[in-house]
SESEDO-462184 format. One record per residue: x, y, z of N, C-alpha, C, O, CB in turn; residue number from 0. Coordinates in Angstrom, 2 decimals, padded with zeros to 5 digits, always signed. Each point is the difference from the previous one (the first is absolute). Glycine has a CB too. Layout:
SESEDO-462184
[[X; Y; Z]; [X; Y; Z]; [X; Y; Z]; [X; Y; Z]; [X; Y; Z]; NUM]
...
END
This chain:
SESEDO-462184
[[+000.96; -001.20; +000.04]; [-001.14; +001.14; -000.06]; [+001.00; +001.34; +000.00]; [+001.20; -000.07; -000.25]; [-003.43; -001.30; +001.77]; 0]
[[+001.63; +002.40; -001.25]; [+000.44; +001.44; +000.07]; [+001.42; +000.01; +000.83]; [+001.07; +000.33; -000.50]; [-003.69; +000.62; +000.45]; 1]
[[+002.46; -001.34; +001.30]; [+000.91; -000.03; +001.12]; [+001.38; -000.82; -000.57]; [+001.15; +000.42; +000.17]; [-003.31; -000.38; +001.76]; 2]
[[+001.83; -001.22; -002.59]; [+001.18; -000.79; -000.41]; [+000.72; +000.70; -001.14]; [+001.20; -000.24; -000.11]; [-002.34; -001.90; +000.81]; 3]
[[+000.62; +002.89; -001.48]; [+000.48; +000.65; -001.08]; [+000.73; +001.39; +000.31]; [+000.87; +000.52; -000.71]; [-002.72; -001.76; -000.51]; 4]
[[+001.35; +001.75; +002.39]; [+000.70; +001.22; +000.60]; [+001.23; -000.63; +000.71]; [+001.15; +000.40; -000.21]; [-003.37; +001.12; +000.58]; 5]
[[+001.96; -002.39; +000.37]; [+001.18; -000.83; +000.63]; [+001.18; -000.43; -001.07]; [+001.19; +000.17; +000.29]; [-003.00; -001.14; +001.44]; 6]
[[+001.46; +000.50; -002.77]; [+000.70; -000.35; -001.18]; [+000.96; +001.15; -000.48]; [+001.21; +000.00; -000.25]; [-003.18; -001.50; -000.33]; 7]
[[+000.91; +002.57; +000.53]; [+000.69; +001.18; -000.74]; [+001.22; +000.51; +000.96]; [+001.11; +000.27; -000.45]; [-003.48; +000.52; -000.80]; 8]
[[+002.06; -000.71; +002.50]; [+001.07; +000.50; +001.26]; [+001.17; -000.73; -000.11]; [+001.14; +000.45; +000.02]; [-002.84; +000.04; +001.65]; 9]
[[+001.27; -001.90; -001.80]; [+001.26; -000.93; -000.16]; [+000.88; +000.21; -001.22]; [+001.23; +000.05; +000.10]; [-002.55; -001.72; +001.06]; 10]
[[+000.57; +001.82; -002.47]; [+000.94; +000.32; -000.95]; [+000.83; +001.21; +000.22]; [+001.17; -000.04; -000.38]; [-002.62; -001.06; -001.00]; 11]
[[+000.97; +002.16; +001.93]; [+000.43; +001.16; -000.17]; [+001.19; -000.09; +000.89]; [+001.04; +000.55; -000.38]; [-003.22; +000.59; -000.25]; 12]
[[+002.11; -001.90; +002.01]; [+000.93; +000.01; +001.00]; [+001.37; -000.98; -000.66]; [+001.17; +000.14; +000.38]; [-003.32; +000.22; +001.75]; 13]
[[+001.72; -001.31; -003.12]; [+001.03; -000.80; -000.52]; [+001.04; +001.02; -001.16]; [+001.21; -000.08; -000.17]; [-003.08; -002.34; +000.57]; 14]
[[+000.98; +003.24; -000.99]; [+000.75; +000.95; -000.82]; [+000.82; +001.01; +000.59]; [+001.03; +000.41; -000.54]; [-002.68; -000.77; -000.81]; 15]
[[+001.11; +000.87; +002.70]; [+000.81; +001.08; +000.61]; [+001.41; -000.12; +000.33]; [+000.28; -001.10; +000.47]; [-002.24; +001.54; +000.30]; 16]
[[+002.87; +000.32; -000.87]; [+001.24; +000.12; +000.41]; [+000.43; -000.04; +001.37]; [-000.44; +000.89; +000.72]; [+000.37; +000.11; -002.54]; 17]
[[+000.89; -001.92; +002.37]; [+000.21; +000.18; +001.59]; [+000.72; +001.41; +000.22]; [+000.94; +000.48; -000.63]; [-000.62; -003.20; +001.10]; 18]
[[-000.96; +003.19; +000.48]; [+000.47; +001.26; +000.91]; [+001.53; -000.18; +000.07]; [+000.41; -001.16; +000.09]; [-002.64; +001.35; +001.49]; 19]
[[+003.10; +000.80; -001.63]; [+001.23; -000.05; +000.54]; [+000.28; -000.49; +001.48]; [+000.91; -000.75; +000.31]; [-000.75; +002.45; -001.93]; 20]
[[-001.06; -001.18; +002.44]; [+000.25; -000.33; +001.33]; [-000.55; -001.45; +000.35]; [+000.16; -000.44; +001.14]; [-000.22; +002.96; -000.61]; 21]
[[-000.57; -003.24; -001.50]; [-000.82; -001.22; +000.22]; [+001.25; -001.39; +000.03]; [+001.06; -000.04; -000.62]; [-003.62; +001.31; -000.85]; 22]
[[+002.06; -002.18; +002.28]; [+000.81; -001.22; +000.19]; [-000.53; -001.19; -001.24]; [-000.75; -000.89; +000.42]; [+001.02; +001.50; +002.54]; 23]
[[+000.03; -000.63; -004.13]; [-000.59; -001.07; -000.75]; [+000.14; -001.34; +000.72]; [+000.84; -000.11; +000.90]; [-000.35; +001.38; -002.98]; 24]
[[-001.28; -002.32; +001.73]; [+000.07; -001.12; +000.53]; [-000.43; -001.08; -001.07]; [-001.06; +000.00; -000.61]; [+000.72; +001.12; +002.89]; 25]
[[+001.40; -002.09; -002.41]; [-000.12; -001.11; -001.20]; [-001.32; -000.79; +000.22]; [-000.62; +000.02; +001.06]; [+003.27; -000.38; -001.29]; 26]
[[-003.00; -000.32; -000.85]; [-001.18; -000.90; -000.20]; [+000.82; -001.55; -000.11]; [-000.50; -001.00; +000.53]; [-001.29; +003.04; -001.98]; 27]
[[+002.77; -002.07; +000.89]; [+000.75; -001.32; -000.25]; [+000.45; -000.59; +001.40]; [+000.48; +000.63; +000.94]; [+000.42; +000.19; -003.32]; 28]
[[-001.17; -002.12; +002.28]; [+000.46; -000.70; +001.29]; [+001.25; +000.24; +000.55]; [+000.17; +000.39; +001.16]; [-001.42; -001.95; -001.85]; 29]
[[+002.30; +001.30; -000.27]; [+001.48; +000.09; +000.49]; [+000.31; +001.53; +000.55]; [+000.74; +000.26; +000.94]; [+000.03; -002.17; -002.80]; 30]
[[-001.40; +002.71; +001.17]; [+000.37; +001.48; +000.41]; [-000.92; +000.33; +001.18]; [+000.30; +000.93; +000.74]; [+000.38; -000.13; -003.19]; 31]
[[-001.72; -001.47; +002.66]; [-000.68; +000.41; +001.30]; [+000.51; -000.64; +001.15]; [-000.18; +000.52; +001.10]; [-001.77; -000.14; -002.25]; 32]
[[+002.69; -001.66; +001.01]; [+000.80; -000.50; +000.99]; [+000.92; +001.02; +000.38]; [-000.03; +000.46; +001.14]; [-000.24; -002.68; -001.90]; 33]
[[+001.19; +002.67; -000.21]; [+001.12; +000.87; +000.42]; [-000.47; +001.32; +000.68]; [+000.42; +000.37; +001.09]; [+000.92; -001.34; -003.01]; 34]
[[-002.13; +001.55; +001.26]; [-000.65; +001.29; +000.56]; [-000.54; -000.02; +001.55]; [+000.05; +000.90; +000.84]; [-000.75; -000.53; -003.33]; 35]
[[+000.18; -001.64; +002.58]; [-000.82; -000.30; +001.31]; [+001.12; -000.13; +001.09]; [-000.12; +000.56; +001.09]; [-001.98; -001.91; -002.29]; 36]
[[+003.13; +000.63; +000.88]; [+001.36; -000.22; +000.52]; [+000.57; +001.33; +000.53]; [+000.29; +000.28; +001.16]; [+000.07; -002.20; -002.82]; 37]
[[-000.28; +002.65; +000.58]; [+001.09; +001.08; +000.36]; [-001.11; +001.07; +000.82]; [+000.49; +000.70; +000.88]; [+001.55; -000.98; -003.31]; 38]
[[-003.46; +000.42; +002.17]; [-000.61; +000.73; +000.74]; [-000.25; -000.47; +001.46]; [-000.61; +000.79; +000.73]; [-000.18; -000.06; -002.84]; 39]
[[+001.17; -001.82; +002.59]; [+000.02; -000.57; +001.26]; [+001.37; +000.23; +000.54]; [+000.15; +000.12; +001.22]; [-001.91; -001.81; -001.79]; 40]
[[+002.81; +001.77; -000.26]; [+001.39; +000.11; +000.43]; [+000.88; +001.07; -001.04]; [+000.92; -000.38; -000.73]; [-001.16; -002.28; +001.77]; 41]
[[-000.13; +003.76; -000.96]; [+000.58; +000.83; -000.81]; [+001.25; +000.18; +000.01]; [+000.54; +000.61; -000.93]; [-002.23; +000.18; +000.99]; 42]
[[+002.48; -001.33; +001.11]; [+001.24; +000.01; +000.24]; [+000.89; -001.04; -000.65]; [+001.22; +000.03; +000.14]; [-002.02; +000.99; +001.75]; 43]
[[+000.06; -002.11; -002.75]; [+000.68; -001.12; -000.28]; [+000.59; +000.33; -001.16]; [-000.56; +000.55; -000.94]; [-000.77; -002.05; +002.05]; 44]
[[+002.92; +001.03; -001.05]; [+001.05; +000.42; -000.76]; [+000.16; -000.48; -001.26]; [+000.78; +000.49; -000.81]; [+000.10; -000.21; +002.66]; 45]
[[-001.86; -001.57; -002.16]; [+000.22; -000.46; -001.41]; [-000.06; +000.78; -001.28]; [-000.90; +000.82; -000.15]; [+000.14; -002.50; +001.24]; 46]
[[+001.56; +001.50; -001.92]; [-000.09; +000.74; -001.28]; [-000.75; -000.47; -001.17]; [-000.61; -001.04; +000.26]; [+002.57; +001.71; +000.47]; 47]
[[-002.09; -000.31; -001.78]; [-000.83; -000.51; -001.12]; [+000.48; -001.52; -000.48]; [-000.75; -000.94; -000.29]; [+000.40; +003.53; -000.48]; 48]
[[+001.49; -002.57; +000.77]; [+000.76; -001.46; -000.50]; [-000.44; -000.98; +001.09]; [-000.31; -001.12; -000.40]; [+002.64; +002.16; -000.76]; 49]
[[-002.41; -000.81; +002.40]; [-000.08; -000.86; +001.13]; [-001.82; -000.36; -000.10]; [-000.52; -001.12; +000.02]; [+003.00; +002.40; +001.67]; 50]
[[-003.03; -000.22; -001.76]; [-001.45; -000.19; +000.05]; [-000.54; -000.79; -001.32]; [-001.03; -000.66; +000.10]; [+000.88; +002.90; +001.35]; 51]
[[+000.86; -002.16; -002.74]; [-000.24; -000.59; -001.09]; [+000.35; -001.52; +000.00]; [-000.72; -000.84; -000.53]; [+001.01; +003.07; -000.42]; 52]
[[+000.97; -002.53; +001.65]; [+000.05; -001.43; +000.31]; [-000.91; -000.50; +000.87]; [-000.36; -001.14; -000.26]; [+002.43; +001.28; -000.13]; 53]
[[-002.58; +000.40; +001.39]; [-000.90; -000.36; +000.74]; [-001.35; -000.13; -000.52]; [-000.80; -000.70; +000.61]; [+002.21; +001.55; +000.83]; 54]
[[-001.69; -000.35; -002.34]; [-001.15; +000.02; -000.69]; [-000.09; -000.92; -001.24]; [-001.03; -000.19; -000.65]; [+000.90; +002.42; +001.56]; 55]
[[+001.37; -002.79; -001.17]; [+000.24; -000.90; -001.07]; [-000.07; +000.75; -001.38]; [-000.68; -000.43; -000.93]; [-000.28; -001.48; +002.38]; 56]
[[+001.59; +002.91; -001.51]; [+000.28; +000.74; -001.30]; [+001.31; +000.73; +000.12]; [+000.64; +000.00; +001.05]; [-003.09; +000.29; -001.52]; 57]
[[+002.84; +000.33; -000.63]; [+001.04; +000.56; -000.27]; [-000.14; +001.38; +000.32]; [-001.15; +000.44; -000.08]; [+001.63; -002.07; -001.45]; 58]
[[+000.66; +002.62; +001.98]; [-000.10; +001.20; +000.48]; [-000.73; +000.99; -001.16]; [-000.95; +000.71; +000.33]; [+003.12; -001.28; +001.27]; 59]
[[-001.72; +000.57; -002.85]; [-000.62; +000.52; -001.09]; [-001.50; -000.27; -000.10]; [-000.81; +000.88; -000.26]; [+002.97; -001.09; -000.77]; 60]
[[-002.45; -001.00; +001.24]; [-001.59; -000.32; +000.08]; [-000.76; +000.67; +000.84]; [-001.06; +000.56; -000.26]; [+001.52; -002.50; -000.23]; 61]
[[+000.19; +001.85; +001.69]; [-000.59; +000.63; +001.09]; [-000.06; +001.81; -000.15]; [-000.95; +000.75; +000.19]; [+001.91; -003.09; +001.27]; 62]
[[+000.12; +002.59; -001.78]; [-000.06; +001.41; -000.38]; [-001.06; +000.63; -001.12]; [-000.46; +001.14; +000.06]; [+002.83; -001.51; +000.60]; 63]
[[-002.63; -000.56; -001.63]; [-000.68; +000.45; -001.16]; [-001.66; -000.03; +000.44]; [-000.83; +000.87; -000.27]; [+002.90; -001.86; -001.51]; 64]
[[-002.30; -000.31; +002.55]; [-001.38; -000.22; +000.47]; [-000.16; +001.10; +000.93]; [-001.07; +000.60; -000.12]; [+000.95; -003.12; -000.13]; 65]
[[+000.88; +002.91; +001.09]; [-000.25; +001.20; +001.20]; [-000.21; +001.05; -000.80]; [-001.10; +000.48; +000.26]; [+002.58; -001.16; +001.67]; 66]
[[-000.85; +001.34; -002.89]; [-000.05; +001.12; -000.87]; [-001.48; -000.09; -000.66]; [-000.81; +000.91; +000.16]; [+003.53; -000.87; -000.61]; 67]
[[-002.98; -001.11; -000.23]; [-001.10; -000.12; -000.73]; [-001.21; +000.09; +000.61]; [-000.99; +000.48; -000.55]; [+002.24; -001.60; -000.66]; 68]
[[-001.22; +000.55; +002.63]; [-001.30; -000.13; +000.68]; [-000.25; +001.22; +001.10]; [-001.12; +000.33; +000.39]; [+001.32; -003.02; -000.76]; 69]
[[+000.90; +003.24; +000.76]; [-000.21; +000.83; +001.00]; [+000.44; +001.56; -000.65]; [-000.30; +001.03; +000.58]; [+000.71; -003.13; +001.38]; 70]
[[+000.28; +002.07; -003.15]; [+000.39; +001.43; -000.48]; [+001.32; +000.66; +000.54]; [+000.35; +001.14; -000.33]; [-002.80; -000.85; +000.19]; 71]
[[+003.11; -001.03; +000.94]; [+001.32; +000.30; +000.63]; [+001.00; -001.21; +000.43]; [-000.36; -001.18; +000.09]; [-000.96; +003.17; +000.72]; 72]
[[+002.42; -001.60; -000.62]; [+000.68; -001.23; +000.40]; [+000.05; -000.42; +001.24]; [-000.71; +000.64; +000.77]; [+001.82; -000.20; -002.32]; 73]
[[-000.40; -001.46; +002.08]; [-000.11; -000.61; +001.53]; [+000.45; +001.14; +000.75]; [-000.64; +000.44; +000.95]; [+001.16; -003.00; -001.33]; 74]
[[+000.73; +003.11; -000.06]; [+000.82; +000.91; +000.95]; [-001.11; +001.30; +000.35]; [-000.34; +000.32; +001.14]; [+003.06; -001.01; -002.37]; 75]
[[-003.13; +001.24; +000.16]; [-001.02; +001.24; +000.25]; [-001.22; -000.50; +000.80]; [-000.46; +000.67; +000.92]; [+001.11; +000.51; -003.18]; 76]
[[-001.19; -002.43; +001.88]; [-001.23; -000.48; +000.99]; [+000.43; -000.02; +001.32]; [-000.72; +000.46; +000.89]; [-000.28; -001.90; -002.49]; 77]
[[+002.16; +000.94; +001.83]; [+000.49; -000.30; +001.47]; [+000.21; +001.37; +000.81]; [-000.20; +000.23; +001.20]; [+001.48; -002.47; -002.05]; 78]
[[-000.82; +003.08; -000.14]; [+000.23; +001.30; +000.87]; [-001.25; +000.86; +000.23]; [+000.01; +000.86; +000.89]; [+002.30; -000.78; -001.80]; 79]
[[-003.38; -000.27; +000.14]; [-001.31; +000.53; +000.11]; [-000.78; -000.62; +001.23]; [-000.67; +000.64; +000.81]; [+000.72; -000.26; -003.36]; 80]
[[+000.15; -001.84; +002.52]; [-000.31; -000.68; +001.15]; [+000.33; +000.39; +001.44]; [-000.82; +000.07; +000.91]; [+000.97; -001.54; -002.54]; 81]
[[+001.16; +001.72; +001.71]; [+000.99; +000.34; +001.09]; [-000.90; +001.41; +000.36]; [-000.55; +000.00; +001.10]; [+003.32; -001.20; -002.03]; 82]
[[-002.95; +002.32; +000.13]; [-000.62; +000.98; +000.46]; [-001.37; -000.05; +000.62]; [-000.39; +000.56; +001.03]; [+001.78; +000.23; -002.53]; 83]
[[-002.22; -001.79; +000.47]; [-001.39; -000.01; +000.85]; [+000.15; -000.83; +001.32]; [-000.87; +000.15; +000.86]; [-000.55; -000.02; -003.09]; 84]
[[+002.47; -001.02; +002.48]; [+000.14; -000.39; +001.21]; [+000.40; +000.69; +000.89]; [-000.38; -000.22; +001.15]; [+000.54; -001.28; -001.97]; 85]
[[+000.72; +002.52; +000.51]; [+000.54; +001.12; +000.97]; [-000.96; +000.71; +000.64]; [-000.03; +000.24; +001.21]; [+001.81; +000.05; -002.50]; 86]
[[-002.84; +000.17; +000.17]; [-001.24; +000.62; +000.58]; [-000.50; -000.51; +000.72]; [-000.23; +000.61; +001.05]; [-000.12; +000.18; -002.37]; 87]
[[-000.04; -001.98; +001.19]; [-000.68; -000.84; +000.92]; [+000.50; -000.08; +001.57]; [-000.57; +000.25; +001.07]; [+000.13; -001.49; -003.25]; 88]
[[+001.57; +000.85; +001.89]; [+000.96; -000.02; +001.44]; [+000.20; +001.18; +000.79]; [+000.00; +000.07; +001.22]; [+001.23; -001.63; -002.29]; 89]
[[-001.07; +002.43; +000.29]; [+000.10; +001.45; +000.83]; [-001.38; +000.38; +000.42]; [-000.23; +000.54; +001.08]; [+002.24; +000.39; -002.43]; 90]
[[-002.88; -001.21; +000.49]; [-001.68; +000.40; +000.55]; [-000.17; -000.75; +001.16]; [-000.60; +000.58; +000.91]; [-000.60; -000.28; -003.15]; 91]
[[+001.59; -001.51; +002.45]; [-000.06; -000.93; +001.10]; [+000.88; +000.69; +001.28]; [-000.28; -000.32; +001.16]; [+000.03; -001.88; -002.96]; 92]
[[+001.09; +002.95; +001.57]; [+000.68; +000.74; +001.07]; [+001.54; -000.70; -000.02]; [+000.77; +000.45; +000.85]; [-003.19; +000.08; +000.74]; 93]
[[+002.81; -001.32; -002.25]; [+001.46; -000.43; -000.12]; [+000.99; +001.10; -000.36]; [-000.26; +000.85; -000.85]; [-000.60; -003.03; +000.16]; 94]
[[+001.87; +002.12; +001.30]; [+000.81; +001.10; -000.03]; [+000.64; -000.03; -001.48]; [-000.13; -001.05; -000.63]; [+000.56; +001.05; +003.31]; 95]
[[+000.17; +000.96; -003.19]; [+000.76; +000.02; -001.50]; [+001.07; -000.97; +000.09]; [+000.13; -000.80; -000.91]; [-000.50; +003.29; +000.36]; 96]
[[+001.25; -002.52; +001.66]; [+001.33; -001.00; +000.03]; [-000.53; -001.51; -000.13]; [+000.60; -000.78; -000.75]; [+000.87; +002.44; +002.45]; 97]
[[-002.62; -002.08; -000.94]; [-000.43; -000.99; +000.03]; [-000.50; -000.73; -001.25]; [+000.27; -001.09; -000.50]; [-000.49; +001.96; +002.56]; 98]
[[-000.79; +000.37; -002.48]; [-000.44; -000.19; -001.40]; [+000.92; -000.64; -001.22]; [-000.14; -001.03; -000.67]; [-001.13; +002.98; +001.48]; 99]
[[+002.15; -001.02; -000.81]; [+001.33; -000.07; -000.72]; [+000.57; -001.46; -000.05]; [+000.26; -000.59; -001.05]; [+000.22; +003.01; +001.81]; 100]
[[-000.29; -002.99; +000.63]; [+000.45; -001.21; -000.02]; [-001.00; -001.22; -000.26]; [+000.32; -001.06; -000.54]; [+001.31; +002.17; +001.94]; 101]
[[-002.77; -000.79; -000.97]; [-001.03; -000.99; -000.49]; [-000.43; -000.16; -001.39]; [-000.74; -000.88; -000.43]; [+000.06; +001.28; +002.46]; 102]
[[+001.32; +000.71; -002.79]; [-000.27; -000.12; -001.47]; [+001.29; -000.33; -000.79]; [+000.11; +000.08; -001.22]; [-002.02; +001.60; +001.46]; 103]
[[+002.84; -002.06; +000.58]; [+001.22; -000.40; -000.66]; [+001.06; +000.95; -000.38]; [+000.88; -000.34; -000.80]; [-002.28; -001.21; +000.09]; 104]
[[+001.36; +002.69; +001.21]; [+000.77; +001.03; -000.66]; [+001.27; -000.10; +001.03]; [-000.10; -000.25; +001.20]; [-001.99; +001.93; -002.36]; 105]
[[+003.30; -001.43; +000.47]; [+001.27; -000.17; +000.77]; [+000.24; +000.98; +001.07]; [+000.72; -000.30; +000.95]; [+000.17; -000.62; -002.92]; 106]
[[-001.54; +002.29; +001.87]; [+000.14; +001.07; +001.01]; [-001.48; +000.73; -000.12]; [-000.90; -000.22; -000.82]; [+003.77; +000.58; +000.58]; 107]
[[-002.84; +000.53; +001.27]; [-001.12; +000.86; +000.10]; [-000.02; +001.04; -001.18]; [-001.01; +000.22; -000.68]; [+001.05; -000.56; +003.22]; 108]
[[+001.25; +000.98; -002.72]; [+000.28; +000.82; -000.98]; [-000.34; -000.60; -001.51]; [-000.45; +000.76; -000.86]; [+002.20; +000.19; +002.57]; 109]
[[-001.55; -002.11; -001.93]; [-000.33; -000.85; -001.20]; [-001.67; +000.24; -000.36]; [-000.46; +000.41; -001.06]; [+002.51; -002.36; +001.80]; 110]
[[-002.72; +001.59; +000.35]; [-001.32; -000.26; +000.05]; [-000.67; +001.52; -000.20]; [-001.00; +000.12; -000.70]; [+001.28; -002.45; +002.30]; 111]
[[+000.35; +003.54; -000.92]; [-000.54; +001.28; -000.14]; [+000.13; +000.42; -001.21]; [-000.90; +000.61; -000.58]; [+001.26; -000.13; +002.59]; 112]
[[+000.91; -000.79; -002.60]; [+000.25; +000.55; -001.50]; [-000.98; -000.64; -000.99]; [-000.73; +000.65; -000.74]; [+003.25; -000.35; +001.19]; 113]
[[-002.45; -001.65; -000.38]; [-001.22; -000.54; -000.84]; [-001.43; +000.60; +000.04]; [-000.66; +000.41; -000.96]; [+001.89; -002.38; +001.29]; 114]
[[-001.58; +001.95; +000.99]; [-001.47; +000.67; +000.35]; [-000.10; +001.34; -000.55]; [-000.99; +000.30; -000.66]; [+000.81; -001.49; +002.80]; 115]
[[+001.22; +002.12; -001.90]; [-000.04; +001.41; -000.60]; [-000.04; -000.09; -001.48]; [-000.68; +000.85; -000.57]; [+001.96; +000.12; +002.48]; 116]
[[-000.71; -001.78; -002.57]; [+000.31; -000.10; -001.48]; [-001.33; -000.33; -000.53]; [-000.48; +000.67; -000.92]; [+002.96; -001.46; +001.03]; 117]
[[-003.13; -000.23; +000.41]; [-001.63; -000.33; -000.28]; [-000.77; +000.97; +000.31]; [-000.50; +000.57; -000.97]; [+000.66; -002.65; +001.41]; 118]
[[-000.47; +002.51; +000.74]; [-000.96; +000.76; +000.58]; [+000.41; +001.40; +000.10]; [-000.80; +000.80; +000.48]; [+000.06; -002.72; +000.66]; 119]
[[+001.94; +002.35; -001.55]; [-000.06; +001.49; -000.07]; [+000.18; +000.80; +001.31]; [+000.03; +001.23; +000.05]; [-001.50; -001.65; -001.92]; 120]
[[+001.60; -000.44; +002.95]; [+000.27; +000.43; +001.46]; [+000.39; -001.13; +001.02]; [-000.28; -001.17; -000.25]; [-001.38; +003.00; -000.22]; 121]
[[+002.23; -001.53; +001.47]; [+000.60; -000.79; +000.94]; [-001.21; -000.96; +000.51]; [-001.16; +000.35; -000.20]; [+003.07; +001.52; +000.83]; 122]
[[-001.65; -002.98; -000.04]; [-000.96; -000.81; +000.76]; [-000.83; +000.83; +000.98]; [-001.23; +000.11; -000.07]; [+002.79; -002.03; -000.15]; 123]
[[-000.79; +002.49; +001.12]; [-000.64; +000.66; +001.17]; [-000.86; +001.21; -000.75]; [-001.19; +000.15; +000.28]; [+003.26; -000.77; +001.66]; 124]
[[-001.48; +001.41; -002.84]; [-000.89; +001.23; -000.55]; [-001.22; -000.72; -000.66]; [-001.14; +000.40; +000.25]; [+003.22; +001.37; -000.80]; 125]
[[-001.87; -002.81; -000.28]; [-001.21; -000.57; -000.73]; [-000.92; -000.31; +001.10]; [-001.17; +000.38; -000.11]; [+002.39; -001.41; -001.91]; 126]
[[-000.79; +000.31; +003.20]; [-001.07; -000.46; +001.07]; [-000.63; +001.10; +000.74]; [-001.14; -000.10; +000.46]; [+002.40; -001.93; -000.13]; 127]
[[-000.46; +003.19; -000.21]; [-000.68; +001.28; +000.65]; [-001.09; +000.58; -000.92]; [-001.04; +000.47; +000.46]; [+003.25; +000.15; +000.74]; 128]
[[-001.93; -000.68; -002.58]; [-001.12; +000.55; -000.75]; [-001.17; -000.93; -000.21]; [-000.98; +000.35; -000.65]; [+002.62; +001.03; -000.44]; 129]
[[-001.51; -002.53; +001.61]; [-001.12; -001.10; -000.20]; [-000.79; +000.02; +001.25]; [-001.11; -000.55; +000.01]; [+002.50; -001.02; -001.53]; 130]
[[-000.90; +002.18; +002.63]; [-000.86; +000.00; +001.30]; [-001.41; +000.53; +000.00]; [-000.37; +001.01; -000.59]; [+002.44; -000.76; +001.59]; 131]
[[-002.70; -000.93; -000.38]; [-001.52; +000.49; -000.09]; [-000.03; +001.13; +001.19]; [+000.37; -000.21; +001.15]; [-001.57; -002.31; -002.02]; 132]
[[+000.71; +003.76; +000.37]; [-000.28; +000.90; +001.09]; [-001.03; -000.41; +001.13]; [-000.90; -000.81; -000.23]; [+001.47; +002.42; -001.49]; 133]
[[-000.42; -001.10; +002.78]; [-000.65; -000.42; +001.17]; [-001.50; -000.12; -000.39]; [-000.51; -001.06; +000.34]; [+002.27; +002.18; +001.26]; 134]
[[-002.51; -000.29; -002.20]; [-001.31; +000.00; -000.52]; [-000.31; -000.88; -000.82]; [-001.18; -000.34; -000.03]; [+001.17; +002.23; +000.33]; 135]
[[+001.01; -002.56; -001.24]; [-000.20; -000.91; -000.62]; [-000.49; -001.35; +000.52]; [-000.60; -000.81; -000.72]; [+002.00; +002.14; -000.33]; 136]
[[-001.14; -001.52; +002.23]; [-000.19; -001.25; +000.89]; [-001.59; +000.11; +000.60]; [-000.71; +000.99; -000.19]; [+003.56; -001.11; +000.94]; 137]
[[-003.25; -000.99; -000.03]; [-001.20; +000.18; +000.40]; [-000.05; +001.02; +001.11]; [+001.01; +000.26; +000.66]; [-001.49; -002.51; -001.44]; 138]
[[-000.80; +002.89; +001.02]; [+000.04; +000.81; +000.90]; [-000.43; +001.39; -000.70]; [+000.02; +000.04; -001.23]; [+001.74; -001.52; +002.59]; 139]
[[-002.18; +002.68; -000.59]; [-000.47; +001.19; -000.23]; [+001.25; +000.81; -000.94]; [+001.18; -000.03; +000.37]; [-002.85; -000.12; +002.02]; 140]
[[+001.29; +000.76; -003.43]; [+001.10; +000.71; -000.40]; [+000.33; +001.50; +000.72]; [-000.77; +000.60; +000.75]; [+000.24; -001.97; -002.92]; 141]
[[+001.61; +001.74; +001.83]; [+000.36; +001.51; +000.81]; [-001.21; +001.20; -000.31]; [-000.57; -000.26; -001.06]; [+003.48; -000.23; +000.67]; 142]
[[-003.27; +001.34; +000.85]; [-000.50; +001.03; -000.36]; [+000.21; +000.74; -001.27]; [+001.09; +000.48; -000.31]; [-001.08; -000.63; +002.41]; 143]
[[-001.10; +000.23; -002.85]; [+000.30; +000.79; -001.36]; [+000.54; -001.02; -000.94]; [+000.32; +000.45; -001.11]; [+000.26; +001.85; +002.21]; 144]
[[-000.41; -003.57; -000.90]; [+000.56; -000.99; -001.08]; [-001.25; -000.97; -000.58]; [+000.03; -000.49; -001.13]; [+002.48; +000.45; +002.44]; 145]
[[-003.60; -000.14; -000.36]; [-001.01; -000.92; -000.74]; [-000.56; +000.35; -001.09]; [-000.80; -000.76; -000.55]; [+000.36; +000.10; +002.31]; 146]
END
């Protein structure tokens, strides 16, 4: 019926849409899903492209081509974007910058801050301050003159 056609149209449009630069694309292929799920669970996993490829039963070149074809970026770029997403998640949960850097597998806090600033345009602390919810954004009455 009508609702099915509208839903189909919406899904068709979403399939045609280009991913936003801030989005983390996710694969549909089984082997790539396994790889991405593992890295999402442990972004500090040190394995590189060739090691992943061997573990998934393919060559490094095949893995690189499949990753690029399905996600529109290489494994290294995807991994970096994943780390930024996880950093925002960890920092938003109250973890400090140093511990976040270590949990994400960076060799130093300064390396993490540099990578974060390169991708997000500001330091992790500055970024998180800018995301802070004003007191009146939480449950409860708004300050006078704001409501």
